[in-house]
Every structure is written in structure tokens, then in C-alpha cells.
C-alpha positions as a printed Julia matrix, in Angstrom:
259×3 Matrix{Float64}:
  79.88   81.88  79.93
  83.48   81.26  81.42
  86.15   80.57  79.25
  89.05   81.84  77.65
  88.58   84.5   75.62
  88.77   83.61  71.35
  87.79   87.07  70.09
  88.58   90.16  71.98
  88.12   94.03  69.86
  88.49   96.85  71.87
  87.55  100.51  70.91
  87.47   99.66  67.67
  85.37  102.5   65.13
  85.5   102.78  61.19
  84.95  105.41  59.31
  84.43  104.96  55.51
  85.59  108.82  53.14
  83.7   109.84  50.55
  83.82  112.82  48.26
  80.74  114.08  49.8
  82.22  113.45  53.34
  83.13  110.41  56.06
  80.71  107.96  57.54
  81.6   106.35  60.44
  80.15  102.85  59.89
  80.98  101.39  63.3
  81.58  103.54  66.8
  83.1   102.56  70.15
  82.98   98.32  69.33
  84.01   96.77  72.27
  83.62   93.09  72.51
  84.67   89.3   74.07
  83.83   85.9   72.5
  84.46   83.1   74.75
  86.1    80.09  73.35
  83.58   77.8   71.8
  80.72   80.82  72.09
  78.34   80.46  69.11
  77.39   84.16  69.41
  74.73   86.43  66.98
  75.07   90.03  66.48
  71.08   91.06  65.83
  70.82   94.99  64.36
  68.71   96.82  61.92
  70.2    97.36  57.89
  72.88   99.68  57.79
  73.97   99.03  61.45
  78.02   97.75  60.58
  77.47   93.99  61.36
  79.13   93.11  57.93
  81.95   95.89  58.42
  82.54   94.73  61.49
  83.35   90.36  60.24
  85.12   91.75  57.5
  87.53   93.24  59.9
  87.5    90.5   61.64
  88.51   88.78  58.46
  91.14   90.3   57.36
  88.97   92.54  54.19
  88.92   95.76  56.31
  91.29   98.05  58.43
  89.69   99.29  61.8
  90.6   103.21  61.71
  90.35  103.51  65.21
  90.82  100.34  67.84
  92.08   96.66  67.6
  91.02   93.64  68.09
  93.09   89.9   68.47
  92.21   86.54  68.04
  93.56   83.82  70.36
  95.69   80.95  68.24
  95.8    77.68  69.4
  97.86   76.16  66.39
 100.38   78.15  64.36
  99.14   76.35  61.01
  95.32   76.73  61.5
  94.27   79.86  59.47
  92.82   82.4   61.62
  89.33   82.47  60.77
  87.18   81.24  58.21
  83.82   83.36  56.03
  80.23   82.02  54.69
  78.34   84.66  53.13
  74.96   84.92  52.27
  75.49   83.7   48.25
  78.59   83.99  45.91
  80.82   81.51  48.32
  81.62   79.13  46.16
  83.89   79.14  43.37
  81.68   77.99  40.6
  84.38   76.77  38.02
  85.05   73.61  41.07
  83.09   70.91  41.4
  81.78   70.06  45.09
  84.8    68.61  46.32
  86.95   70.9   44.99
  85.24   73.99  47.01
  85.41   71.68  49.9
  89.19   70.96  49.7
  89.91   73.83  48.6
  91.58   75.87  51.97
  93.11   72.73  53.1
  95.06   72.58  49.18
  96.18   75.87  49.44
  97.35   74.97  52.77
  99.57   72.09  50.83
  98.57   69.93  53.48
  99.08   65.87  52.71
  96.8    64.83  50.34
  95.25   61.84  52.55
  94.31   64.37  54.95
  92.82   66.46  52.58
  91.19   63.2   51.25
  90.57   61.84  55.12
  88.66   65.58  55.82
  86.86   66.37  52.4
  84.89   62.92  52.57
  84.17   63.44  56.58
  82.54   67.33  55.66
  80.77   65.78  52.43
  79.06   62.89  54.94
  78.23   65.37  57.27
  76.8    67.94  55.14
  74.49   65.21  52.74
  76.96   66.1   50.29
  78.82   63.36  48.82
  76.17   62.12  46.5
  77.09   65.07  44.58
  80.68   65.72  45.14
  80.93   65.56  40.68
  78.72   68.37  40.11
  79.59   72.2   39.77
  78.1    74.89  41.36
  75.62   75.68  38.86
  74.09   72.24  39.39
  73.2    73.08  42.69
  70.35   74.68  44.28
  70.87   77.22  46.72
  70.54   75.21  50.19
  73.01   73.01  48.59
  75.7    75.96  47.74
  75.48   76.89  51.39
  76.14   73.68  52.41
  79.51   73.44  50.35
  80.89   76.97  52.03
  79.87   75.44  55.4
  81.5    72.1   54.33
  84.41   74.7   53.6
  84.45   76.5   56.11
  84.75   73.6   58.38
  86.63   71.59  56.77
  89.45   74.05  57.13
  89.76   74.18  60.33
  89.86   77.68  61.39
  90.77   79.22  64.85
  87.05   81.09  64.59
  84.02   81.03  62.28
  82.91   84.35  60.62
  79.2    84.14  58.77
  76.95   86.82  57.66
  73.89   86.01  56.52
  74.17   82.31  55.16
  70.56   81.39  55.36
  69.07   84.84  54.64
  68.32   84.19  50.99
  67.32   80.51  51.49
  63.09   79.48  51.87
  62.21   78.53  55.55
  62.13   75.41  54.86
  65.5    74.25  53.6
  66.54   77.57  56.28
  65.59   75.13  59.27
  67.32   71.83  58.33
  70.24   74.01  57.23
  70.64   75.62  60.71
  69.71   71.96  62.08
  73.02   70.93  59.69
  75.1    73.88  61.0
  74.09   73.15  64.82
  74.93   69.47  64.62
  78.2    70.3   63.32
  79.53   72.71  65.35
  78.5    70.4   68.73
  81.14   68.5   67.43
  83.37   71.32  66.77
  82.81   73.59  68.86
  84.3    76.01  66.95
  84.4    79.93  68.03
  81.65   81.34  65.62
  80.37   85.0   65.23
  77.19   84.58  63.22
  74.97   87.61  61.21
  71.82   87.38  61.07
  68.05   89.82  60.69
  66.15   86.2   62.38
  65.24   86.57  65.63
  64.16   82.96  64.93
  67.56   81.55  63.92
  69.45   83.96  66.32
  67.27   82.06  69.8
  67.59   78.67  67.89
  71.3    79.1   67.65
  73.19   81.45  69.41
  75.12   81.07  73.33
  74.26   84.95  73.74
  72.52   87.34  71.34
  74.52   90.86  70.62
  72.06   94.05  69.77
  73.9    96.41  67.78
  72.17  100.24  66.92
  71.3   102.22  64.31
  74.25  103.64  62.06
  76.85  104.85  63.98
  77.0   101.48  64.4
  77.19  100.36  67.96
  76.69   97.19  70.37
  73.77   98.73  72.81
  72.94   95.06  74.48
  72.85   91.28  74.71
  70.47   88.79  75.56
  72.09   85.45  77.02
  70.59   81.93  75.86
  71.06   79.63  78.39
  68.7    76.7   76.59
  69.91   73.7   76.66
  71.33   72.46  73.98
  70.35   70.31  70.87
  67.76   72.82  70.07
  64.57   72.14  67.98
  62.45   75.76  66.01
  60.16   74.36  67.49
  60.61   73.91  70.88
  61.88   77.74  70.72
  58.97   78.86  69.68
  57.11   77.29  72.73
  58.75   77.97  75.1
  57.61   81.84  77.39
  60.59   82.57  77.85
  62.13   82.82  74.8
  59.0    84.53  73.08
  59.2    87.58  75.68
  63.37   87.26  74.66
  61.63   87.34  70.97
  59.94   90.06  71.78
  63.01   91.84  73.43
  64.38   91.74  70.63
  61.43   92.89  68.07
  61.13   96.07  69.93
  64.52   96.85  70.29
  64.94   97.02  66.29
  61.87   98.63  65.37
  62.91  100.88  67.96
  66.64  101.19  66.15
  65.08  101.67  63.11
  62.58  104.09  63.44
  66.53  106.0   64.99
  67.77  105.44  62.31
  65.06  107.31  59.57
  65.21  110.69  62.68
């Protein structure tokens, strides 16, 4: 995919130090994500995917190496992160959660209201705007997290298995809703998933990570036209071959991690 780099990571390494010694979570990670690209990270559990996202989110510091996020506007936050769960603020209503980032930036009240209303509608949350998270299902909570992330208009969007805890039907619905919003905004997205189907459905490109210490082993280009449907992905022979390739990669890396 040709374009200008939005995320650039160079020679990144992360070690965690404990009394018993050190653990290298990431080793020599170098990658580029282009402006507007949707990239999925796929790898075995414990390979450092979340650590990489936390570094890009500013929640962890790399031990070695560096990264840059290209900026277009000084008034735009660098990144928003959507977690698998616990991403909503329990004492705020749905509307207040979606507006939270905008309010923290002290933007004009009319702008906050307009943008909040827009994303409440896009995610089907209008009727639930006055409810609190404890009154919502898991799928609805993730809609709130996604609406808040897009409403805040970050330079990049980081997503750590946002649909991993949902049942299959809800996951498919939210995947399609996410793609619909992304198609309009063309945000640069780095997305962690353990689901091969999900990676094939969402991605422009899939980065395959190896077992600990985490490193990028290969990439798979997904050049199927959008919009995509999961049923089309599953019956396409080319995508089936990519599924098997990724499946074999995960099997090999899990076996390596046990040696």
C-alpha cells in the first residue's frame, strides 16, 4: 500500500526487569503503517502485541529503539486506544463517555454536542445515551468505546482485541459497524486480534508476530475490495489459503514457545 508513513517504529526492544531477572517482551521491532491503513497484529499469546500498542499509546517506554507518529494538526490527540473491556467510565452516561475526550480538550460546547450526537447515531447508541455502563451489554459497552475513540479524532487508533470477549454474532455486527465508520474517516488503525477471520475481514495488511520475545516474522497483504462481508471471506479460495497460512504460523509459534 503506497502512501505516506503515519506510524514508524525502528529497532524497538522492550525488557521488563524483575528480581528473578529480565524478560524481553519485544525484540528488534521495525514497521511502518501508512496513512489511512488498517493493519492487524496476529501472534500467539504472550508475544508482546499489547506491549507494542501500549508503547505507541505512551503507556510504556521502549527499552531500546524509537517510534514516531506523523501529525497533521497540533490540536488533535496523537492516539486513542480501545481495550477488550473496562474501556468505559462507569460513573458517566453513554453520552458523557463518548464526549469525554472532547471535553478534556476543552473544545467548544456546540462542537462537542454535534460530534457526540454524530457518533452516537453512527454506533446505534442514540436511544441509550442517558444510560450508565452497568445497564449495558458487553457489545453496547464496546460501541461506546469505539464511538468515543472516533469522536476524539486522534491521529491514529489503537485497538487491543476490542471484540475478543463478545459472542460471535455481536462480534460480526461490531466488525461491520467499525468498518463502516473507518471507511468514512480513514483513520490509521493498528488492531490486535487472535481471530484469523477478523484479521482477514478488517485488514489491508496482517503482521505476523513470533513467540516471545516478540518480533515481526512476516506480513500478508489483503487486497480484496471493500466493503467486505465475513461470508465472502469464508467462501473465497484465496482467503481460505491465507487463513491456513496464518493458522500454520500460529501453530508453529505456539510450539516454539513450549520448547
